[in-house]
DSSP file (Angstrom, degrees, kcal/mol; ACC not computed):
  #  RESIDUE AA STRUCTURE BP1 BP2  ACC     N-H-->O    O-->H-N    N-H-->O    O-->H-N    TCO  KAPPA ALPHA  PHI   PSI    X-CA   Y-CA   Z-CA
    1    1 A M              0   0    0      0, 0.0     2,-0.1     0, 0.0     5,-0.0   0.000 360.0 360.0 360.0 141.6  -10.0   -7.9  -14.1
    2    2 A N     >  -     0   0    0      1,-0.1     4,-1.8     2,-0.0     3,-0.4  -0.365 360.0-127.9 -62.8 138.3  -10.2   -4.1  -14.1
    3    3 A R  H  > S+     0   0    0      1,-0.2     4,-1.7     2,-0.2    -1,-0.1   0.833 109.1  55.7 -59.0 -33.9   -8.1   -2.5  -16.9
    4    4 A N  H  > S+     0   0    0      2,-0.2     4,-1.6     1,-0.2    -1,-0.2   0.864 105.3  50.6 -70.8 -34.7   -6.4   -0.3  -14.4
    5    5 A W  H  > S+     0   0    0     -3,-0.4     4,-2.2     2,-0.2    -1,-0.2   0.866 106.5  56.0 -68.0 -34.6   -5.2   -3.3  -12.3
    6    6 A L  H  X S+     0   0    0     -4,-1.8     4,-2.5     1,-0.2     5,-0.2   0.900 104.2  53.9 -61.3 -39.8   -3.9   -4.8  -15.6
    7    7 A K  H  X S+     0   0    0     -4,-1.7     4,-2.7     1,-0.2    -1,-0.2   0.902 107.5  51.0 -58.5 -41.6   -1.8   -1.6  -16.0
    8    8 A V  H  X S+     0   0    0     -4,-1.6     4,-2.3     2,-0.2    -2,-0.2   0.921 110.8  47.6 -64.0 -43.8   -0.4   -2.1  -12.5
    9    9 A F  H  X S+     0   0    0     -4,-2.2     4,-2.0     2,-0.2    -2,-0.2   0.899 113.8  46.8 -66.7 -40.1    0.6   -5.7  -13.3
   10   10 A V  H  X S+     0   0    0     -4,-2.5     4,-2.6     2,-0.2    -1,-0.2   0.910 111.6  52.3 -66.0 -41.2    2.2   -4.7  -16.6
   11   11 A A  H  X S+     0   0    0     -4,-2.7     4,-1.9    -5,-0.2    -2,-0.2   0.896 109.2  49.8 -60.6 -40.6    4.0   -1.8  -14.9
   12   12 A A  H  X S+     0   0    0     -4,-2.3     4,-1.6     2,-0.2    -1,-0.2   0.894 109.8  50.6 -66.4 -40.1    5.4   -4.2  -12.3
   13   13 A F  H  X S+     0   0    0     -4,-2.0     4,-1.3     1,-0.2    -2,-0.2   0.925 111.7  47.7 -61.8 -44.3    6.6   -6.6  -15.0
   14   14 A L  H  X S+     0   0    0     -4,-2.6     4,-2.6     1,-0.2     5,-0.2   0.825 104.6  61.5 -66.4 -30.5    8.3   -3.7  -16.7
   15   15 A E  H  X S+     0   0    0     -4,-1.9     4,-2.5     1,-0.2     5,-0.2   0.909 100.4  53.6 -61.5 -40.6    9.8   -2.6  -13.4
   16   16 A V  H  X S+     0   0    0     -4,-1.6     4,-2.0     1,-0.2    -1,-0.2   0.916 109.8  48.8 -58.1 -43.0   11.6   -6.0  -13.2
   17   17 A I  H  X S+     0   0    0     -4,-1.3     4,-2.3     1,-0.2    -2,-0.2   0.930 113.4  44.1 -65.6 -46.6   13.1   -5.3  -16.6
   18   18 A W  H  X S+     0   0    0     -4,-2.6     4,-2.0     2,-0.2    -1,-0.2   0.845 111.3  53.4 -73.4 -29.3   14.3   -1.8  -15.9
   19   19 A V  H  X S+     0   0    0     -4,-2.5     4,-1.2    -5,-0.2    -1,-0.2   0.925 111.6  46.1 -66.7 -42.1   15.7   -2.7  -12.5
   20   20 A I  H  X S+     0   0    0     -4,-2.0     4,-1.9    -5,-0.2     3,-0.3   0.897 110.3  55.4 -63.2 -39.1   17.7   -5.5  -14.1
   21   21 A G  H  X S+     0   0    0     -4,-2.3     4,-2.3     1,-0.2    -2,-0.2   0.872 101.1  57.3 -61.0 -37.9   18.7   -3.0  -16.8
   22   22 A L  H  < S+     0   0    0     -4,-2.0    -1,-0.2     1,-0.2    -2,-0.2   0.873 113.2  40.4 -60.5 -35.8   20.1   -0.6  -14.1
   23   23 A A  H  < S+     0   0    0     -4,-1.2    -1,-0.2    -3,-0.3    -2,-0.2   0.777 128.1  28.8 -82.4 -27.1   22.4   -3.4  -12.9
   24   24 A H  H  < S+     0   0    0     -4,-1.9    -2,-0.2    -5,-0.1    -3,-0.2   0.424  81.1 120.4-120.7   0.8   23.4   -4.8  -16.3
   25   25 A A     <  +     0   0    0     -4,-2.3     3,-0.1    -5,-0.2    -4,-0.0  -0.436  24.7 163.2 -68.4 141.7   23.2   -1.9  -18.9
   26   26 A F        +     0   0    0      1,-0.2     2,-0.3    -2,-0.1    -1,-0.1   0.495  52.6  28.4-139.7 -10.2   26.6   -1.3  -20.5
   27   27 A D  S  > S-     0   0    0      1,-0.0     4,-2.4     0, 0.0     5,-0.3  -0.831  91.4 -81.3-143.9-176.7   26.2    0.7  -23.7
   28   28 A F  H  > S+     0   0    0     -2,-0.3     4,-2.5     1,-0.2     5,-0.2   0.892 123.2  48.2 -56.9 -44.4   23.9    3.3  -25.4
   29   29 A W  H  > S+     0   0    0      2,-0.2     4,-2.5     1,-0.2    -1,-0.2   0.896 112.6  45.7 -70.1 -41.6   21.3    0.8  -26.5
   30   30 A T  H  > S+     0   0    0      2,-0.2     4,-2.0     1,-0.2    -1,-0.2   0.889 115.6  47.4 -70.5 -36.3   20.9   -1.1  -23.2
   31   31 A W  H  X S+     0   0    0     -4,-2.4     4,-2.5     2,-0.2    -2,-0.2   0.898 111.9  51.0 -68.1 -38.7   20.8    2.2  -21.3
   32   32 A S  H  X S+     0   0    0     -4,-2.5     4,-2.6    -5,-0.3     5,-0.2   0.933 111.0  47.7 -62.9 -45.4   18.2    3.6  -23.8
   33   33 A G  H  X S+     0   0    0     -4,-2.5     4,-2.4     1,-0.2    -1,-0.2   0.890 111.6  51.4 -61.8 -39.7   16.0    0.4  -23.4
   34   34 A T  H  X S+     0   0    0     -4,-2.0     4,-2.3     2,-0.2    -2,-0.2   0.928 112.3  45.2 -62.8 -45.9   16.3    0.7  -19.6
   35   35 A I  H  X S+     0   0    0     -4,-2.5     4,-2.4     2,-0.2    -2,-0.2   0.910 113.4  49.4 -67.1 -42.6   15.2    4.4  -19.6
   36   36 A I  H  X S+     0   0    0     -4,-2.6     4,-2.4     1,-0.2     5,-0.2   0.920 112.5  47.9 -62.7 -43.3   12.3    3.8  -22.0
   37   37 A T  H  X S+     0   0    0     -4,-2.4     4,-2.6    -5,-0.2    -1,-0.2   0.894 110.7  52.1 -64.3 -40.0   11.1    0.8  -19.9
   38   38 A L  H  X S+     0   0    0     -4,-2.3     4,-2.4     2,-0.2     5,-0.2   0.920 110.9  47.3 -60.6 -45.3   11.4    2.9  -16.7
   39   39 A V  H  X S+     0   0    0     -4,-2.4     4,-2.3     2,-0.2    -2,-0.2   0.929 114.2  45.9 -64.8 -45.9    9.3    5.7  -18.3
   40   40 A I  H  X S+     0   0    0     -4,-2.4     4,-2.5     2,-0.2     5,-0.2   0.919 112.6  51.5 -63.4 -43.7    6.6    3.4  -19.6
   41   41 A S  H  X S+     0   0    0     -4,-2.6     4,-2.1     1,-0.2    -2,-0.2   0.933 113.5  43.0 -59.6 -48.1    6.4    1.5  -16.3
   42   42 A N  H  X S+     0   0    0     -4,-2.4     4,-2.6     2,-0.2    -1,-0.2   0.858 111.4  55.3 -69.5 -33.9    6.0    4.6  -14.2
   43   43 A Y  H  X S+     0   0    0     -4,-2.3     4,-2.6    -5,-0.2     5,-0.2   0.937 109.5  46.8 -61.7 -46.0    3.5    6.1  -16.7
   44   44 A L  H  X S+     0   0    0     -4,-2.5     4,-2.0     1,-0.2    -2,-0.2   0.913 113.8  48.1 -62.4 -42.5    1.3    3.0  -16.4
   45   45 A M  H  X S+     0   0    0     -4,-2.1     4,-2.1    -5,-0.2    -2,-0.2   0.921 113.0  47.7 -64.9 -43.2    1.5    3.0  -12.6
   46   46 A I  H  X S+     0   0    0     -4,-2.6     4,-0.9     2,-0.2    -2,-0.2   0.907 111.3  49.5 -66.4 -42.1    0.7    6.7  -12.4
   47   47 A T  H  < S+     0   0    0     -4,-2.6     4,-0.4     1,-0.2     3,-0.4   0.879 112.2  48.7 -66.9 -35.0   -2.3    6.5  -14.8
   48   48 A A  H >X S+     0   0    0     -4,-2.0     4,-3.0    -5,-0.2     3,-1.3   0.884 107.4  56.0 -67.7 -36.8   -3.6    3.6  -12.8
   49   49 A A  H 3< S+     0   0    0     -4,-2.1     5,-0.3     1,-0.3    -1,-0.2   0.661  95.3  66.5 -71.5 -15.6   -3.1    5.5   -9.5
   50   50 A Q  T 3< S+     0   0    0     -4,-0.9    -1,-0.3    -3,-0.4    -2,-0.2   0.732 117.2  25.2 -73.9 -20.8   -5.3    8.3  -10.9
   51   51 A I  T <4 S+     0   0    0     -3,-1.3    57,-0.3    -4,-0.4    -2,-0.2   0.796 122.1  50.5-106.8 -48.1   -8.3    6.0  -10.8
   52   52 A L  S  < S-     0   0    0     -4,-3.0     2,-0.2     1,-0.1    53,-0.1  -0.424 108.3 -71.9 -88.9 165.7   -7.4    3.4   -8.1
   53   53 A P     >  -     0   0    0      0, 0.0     4,-2.5     0, 0.0     3,-0.2  -0.425  44.0-142.1 -60.5 123.1   -6.2    4.1   -4.6
   54   54 A A  H  > S+     0   0    0     -5,-0.3     4,-2.7     1,-0.2     5,-0.2   0.864  95.6  53.0 -60.1 -41.3   -2.7    5.4   -5.0
   55   55 A G  H  > S+     0   0    0      1,-0.2     4,-2.1     2,-0.2    -1,-0.2   0.904 112.2  44.6 -62.8 -41.6   -1.3    3.7   -1.8
   56   56 A T  H  > S+     0   0    0     -3,-0.2     4,-2.6     2,-0.2     5,-0.2   0.913 112.7  51.6 -69.0 -42.9   -2.5    0.3   -2.9
   57   57 A V  H  X S+     0   0    0     -4,-2.5     4,-2.7     1,-0.2    -2,-0.2   0.938 112.2  46.2 -58.8 -47.5   -1.4    0.8   -6.5
   58   58 A Y  H  X S+     0   0    0     -4,-2.7     4,-2.7     1,-0.2     5,-0.3   0.902 112.4  50.4 -64.9 -40.7    2.1    1.7   -5.3
   59   59 A T  H  X S+     0   0    0     -4,-2.1     4,-2.7    -5,-0.2     5,-0.2   0.923 113.5  44.6 -63.9 -44.7    2.3   -1.2   -2.8
   60   60 A V  H  X S+     0   0    0     -4,-2.6     4,-2.6     2,-0.2     5,-0.3   0.923 114.0  51.2 -64.7 -44.1    1.2   -3.7   -5.4
   61   61 A F  H  X S+     0   0    0     -4,-2.7     4,-2.0    -5,-0.2    -2,-0.2   0.940 116.2  39.2 -57.3 -51.8    3.6   -2.2   -8.0
   62   62 A V  H  X S+     0   0    0     -4,-2.7     4,-2.7     2,-0.2     5,-0.2   0.900 115.8  51.8 -69.7 -41.3    6.6   -2.3   -5.7
   63   63 A G  H  X S+     0   0    0     -4,-2.7     4,-2.4    -5,-0.3     5,-0.2   0.940 114.6  41.0 -62.5 -48.1    5.8   -5.7   -4.1
   64   64 A L  H  X S+     0   0    0     -4,-2.6     4,-2.7    -5,-0.2    -1,-0.2   0.887 115.6  51.6 -67.9 -38.0    5.4   -7.5   -7.4
   65   65 A G  H  X S+     0   0    0     -4,-2.0     4,-2.2    -5,-0.3    -2,-0.2   0.907 111.1  47.5 -64.1 -41.4    8.4   -5.7   -8.9
   66   66 A T  H  X S+     0   0    0     -4,-2.7     4,-2.2     2,-0.2    -2,-0.2   0.940 114.3  45.7 -64.7 -48.2   10.5   -6.7   -5.9
   67   67 A A  H  X S+     0   0    0     -4,-2.4     4,-2.4    -5,-0.2    -2,-0.2   0.924 114.2  49.0 -61.5 -44.7    9.4  -10.3   -6.0
   68   68 A G  H  X S+     0   0    0     -4,-2.7     4,-2.5     1,-0.2    -1,-0.2   0.880 110.0  51.3 -63.6 -38.6    9.9  -10.5   -9.8
   69   69 A T  H  X S+     0   0    0     -4,-2.2     4,-2.4     2,-0.2    -1,-0.2   0.919 110.8  47.5 -65.5 -43.5   13.4   -9.0   -9.6
   70   70 A I  H  X S+     0   0    0     -4,-2.2     4,-1.9     2,-0.2    -2,-0.2   0.925 114.0  47.0 -64.4 -44.1   14.5  -11.4   -7.0
   71   71 A V  H  X S+     0   0    0     -4,-2.4     4,-2.5     1,-0.2     5,-0.2   0.912 112.1  50.6 -64.2 -42.1   13.1  -14.4   -8.9
   72   72 A A  H  X>S+     0   0    0     -4,-2.5     4,-3.1     1,-0.2     5,-0.6   0.890 108.7  52.2 -63.3 -39.4   14.7  -13.1  -12.2
   73   73 A E  H  X5S+     0   0    0     -4,-2.4     6,-2.0     1,-0.2     4,-1.3   0.902 111.9  46.2 -63.5 -39.6   18.1  -12.7  -10.5
   74   74 A I  H  <5S+     0   0    0     -4,-1.9     4,-0.4     4,-0.2    -2,-0.2   0.925 120.8  37.9 -67.3 -44.2   17.9  -16.3   -9.2
   75   75 A I  H  <5S+     0   0    0     -4,-2.5    -2,-0.2    -5,-0.1    -3,-0.2   0.921 131.4  22.0 -75.7 -45.2   16.8  -17.8  -12.6
   76   76 A F  H  <5S+     0   0    0     -4,-3.1    -3,-0.2    -5,-0.2    -2,-0.1   0.700 126.9  39.4-101.0 -21.8   18.8  -15.7  -15.0
   77   77 A F  S  <<S-     0   0    0     -4,-1.3    -3,-0.1    -5,-0.6    -1,-0.1   0.137 100.3-112.7-123.7  20.9   21.8  -14.3  -13.1
   78   78 A A        +     0   0    0     -4,-0.4    -4,-0.2     1,-0.2    -3,-0.1   0.766  50.6 169.8  56.5  31.0   22.9  -17.1  -10.9
   79   79 A E        -     0   0    0     -6,-2.0    -1,-0.2    -7,-0.1    -2,-0.1  -0.543  48.4 -93.7 -66.0 137.6   22.0  -15.4   -7.6
   80   80 A P        -     0   0    0      0, 0.0     2,-0.5     0, 0.0    -1,-0.1  -0.303  37.3-124.7 -59.4 134.1   22.2  -18.0   -4.9
   81   81 A F        +     0   0    0     -7,-0.1     2,-0.4    -3,-0.1     3,-0.1  -0.677  34.2 177.4 -79.5 126.1   18.9  -19.7   -4.1
   82   82 A K     >  -     0   0    0     -2,-0.5     4,-1.7     1,-0.1     3,-0.5  -0.999  32.3-143.5-132.5 132.2   17.9  -19.4   -0.5
   83   83 A W  H  > S+     0   0    0     -2,-0.4     4,-2.7     1,-0.2     5,-0.2   0.821 102.5  62.7 -61.3 -30.8   14.7  -20.8    1.0
   84   84 A E  H  > S+     0   0    0      2,-0.2     4,-2.3     1,-0.2    -1,-0.2   0.910 102.9  48.8 -61.5 -41.8   14.6  -17.7    3.3
   85   85 A K  H  > S+     0   0    0     -3,-0.5     4,-2.5     2,-0.2    -1,-0.2   0.927 111.8  48.7 -62.4 -45.1   14.3  -15.4    0.2
   86   86 A I  H  X S+     0   0    0     -4,-1.7     4,-2.5     1,-0.2    -2,-0.2   0.915 111.0  50.2 -63.0 -43.1   11.5  -17.6   -1.2
   87   87 A L  H  X S+     0   0    0     -4,-2.7     4,-2.3     1,-0.2    -1,-0.2   0.918 111.9  47.6 -60.5 -44.1    9.7  -17.6    2.1
   88   88 A L  H  X S+     0   0    0     -4,-2.3     4,-2.5     2,-0.2    -1,-0.2   0.869 110.5  51.8 -67.7 -35.7   10.0  -13.8    2.4
   89   89 A I  H  X S+     0   0    0     -4,-2.5     4,-2.9     2,-0.2    -2,-0.2   0.920 109.7  50.0 -64.0 -42.9    8.8  -13.4   -1.2
   90   90 A V  H  X S+     0   0    0     -4,-2.5     4,-2.4     2,-0.2    -2,-0.2   0.919 111.2  48.3 -62.1 -43.6    5.7  -15.6   -0.5
   91   91 A I  H  X S+     0   0    0     -4,-2.3     4,-2.0     2,-0.2    -1,-0.2   0.916 112.1  49.9 -62.1 -42.4    5.0  -13.5    2.6
   92   92 A L  H  X S+     0   0    0     -4,-2.5     4,-2.3     1,-0.2    -2,-0.2   0.929 111.7  47.6 -60.6 -46.2    5.3  -10.3    0.6
   93   93 A L  H  X S+     0   0    0     -4,-2.9     4,-2.9     1,-0.2     5,-0.2   0.855 107.9  55.2 -67.1 -34.7    3.0  -11.6   -2.1
   94   94 A I  H  X S+     0   0    0     -4,-2.4     4,-2.5     2,-0.2    -1,-0.2   0.920 110.0  47.5 -61.4 -42.3    0.4  -12.7    0.4
   95   95 A G  H  X S+     0   0    0     -4,-2.0     4,-2.5     2,-0.2    -2,-0.2   0.907 112.8  48.0 -64.2 -42.0    0.4   -9.2    1.7
   96   96 A V  H  X S+     0   0    0     -4,-2.3     4,-2.5     2,-0.2    -2,-0.2   0.930 114.0  46.2 -64.8 -45.8    0.1   -7.7   -1.8
   97   97 A I  H  X S+     0   0    0     -4,-2.9     4,-2.4     1,-0.2    -2,-0.2   0.910 113.5  50.0 -63.7 -41.7   -2.7  -10.1   -2.7
   98   98 A G  H  X S+     0   0    0     -4,-2.5     4,-1.4    -5,-0.2    -2,-0.2   0.916 110.9  48.8 -62.2 -43.4   -4.5   -9.4    0.6
   99   99 A L  H  X S+     0   0    0     -4,-2.5     4,-0.6     1,-0.2     3,-0.2   0.915 112.8  47.5 -64.0 -42.7   -4.2   -5.6    0.1
  100  100 A K  H >< S+     0   0    0     -4,-2.5     3,-0.8     1,-0.2    -1,-0.2   0.890 109.5  54.2 -64.9 -38.3   -5.6   -5.8   -3.4
  101  101 A S  H 3< S+     0   0    0     -4,-2.4    -1,-0.2     1,-0.2    -2,-0.2   0.784 111.0  44.2 -70.7 -25.5   -8.4   -8.0   -2.3
  102  102 A V  H 3< S+     0   0    0     -4,-1.4     2,-0.4    -3,-0.2    -1,-0.2   0.466  91.2 104.2 -95.8  -0.8   -9.6   -5.6    0.4
  103  103 A T  S << S-     0   0    0     -3,-0.8     2,-0.3    -4,-0.6   -51,-0.0  -0.667  75.9-122.1 -83.8 132.1   -9.3   -2.5   -1.8
  104  104 A D        -     0   0    0     -2,-0.4    -2,-0.1     1,-0.1    -1,-0.1  -0.577  16.0-158.4 -72.7 128.3  -12.5   -1.1   -3.2
  105  105 A N        +     0   0    0     -2,-0.3    -1,-0.1   -53,-0.1     2,-0.1   0.404  51.4 121.7 -89.4   1.7  -12.4   -1.0   -7.0
  106  106 A R        -     0   0    0      1,-0.0     2,-0.3   -54,-0.0    -2,-0.0  -0.403  51.3-148.5 -66.9 140.8  -15.1    1.7   -7.3
  107  107 A T        -     0   0    0     -2,-0.1     2,-0.1   -55,-0.0   -55,-0.1  -0.796  19.6-106.7-106.9 154.0  -14.0    4.8   -9.1
  108  108 A E    >   -     0   0    0     -2,-0.3     3,-2.2   -57,-0.3     4,-0.3  -0.472  46.7 -90.1 -75.8 150.3  -15.3    8.3   -8.4
  109  109 A E  T 3  S+     0   0    0      1,-0.3    -1,-0.1    -2,-0.1     0, 0.0  -0.396 113.9  12.3 -61.9 129.5  -17.7    9.8  -10.9
  110  110 A G  T >  S+     0   0    0     -2,-0.1     3,-0.8    -3,-0.1    -1,-0.3   0.447  91.0 118.7  84.5   0.6  -15.7   11.7  -13.5
  111  111 A A  T <  S+     0   0    0     -3,-2.2    -2,-0.1     1,-0.2    -1,-0.0   0.803  73.5  50.2 -70.9 -28.0  -12.4   10.2  -12.4
  112  112 A E  T 3         0   0    0     -4,-0.3    -1,-0.2     1,-0.2    -3,-0.1   0.519 360.0 360.0 -89.0  -3.7  -11.8    8.5  -15.8
  113  113 A S    <         0   0    0     -3,-0.8    -1,-0.2     0, 0.0    -2,-0.1   0.486 360.0 360.0 -87.5 360.0  -12.4   11.6  -17.9
């Protein structure tokens, strides 16, 4: 897997953490952790988008982050389980995987410097 795509996946994972932090932070330390995670997540996404197609990077980032947040809410925060949500997450992930698979991974000469 391309190192830049790995950045996108890590950024999406961190997005799940900071979105949960926005809802559940309650003191200086939890807010600090949320802000630090937000900054790192967006930094990784932005650096990957400088090499890969920005629209695809953003779509994958948001799609995986959204799916991960919904699953985390169901598992960790007693959000009601609904088959409709799971079906929509699967449809979202199929679209994200499809978009990534049709995206050209070639980089322009000098783009990484």
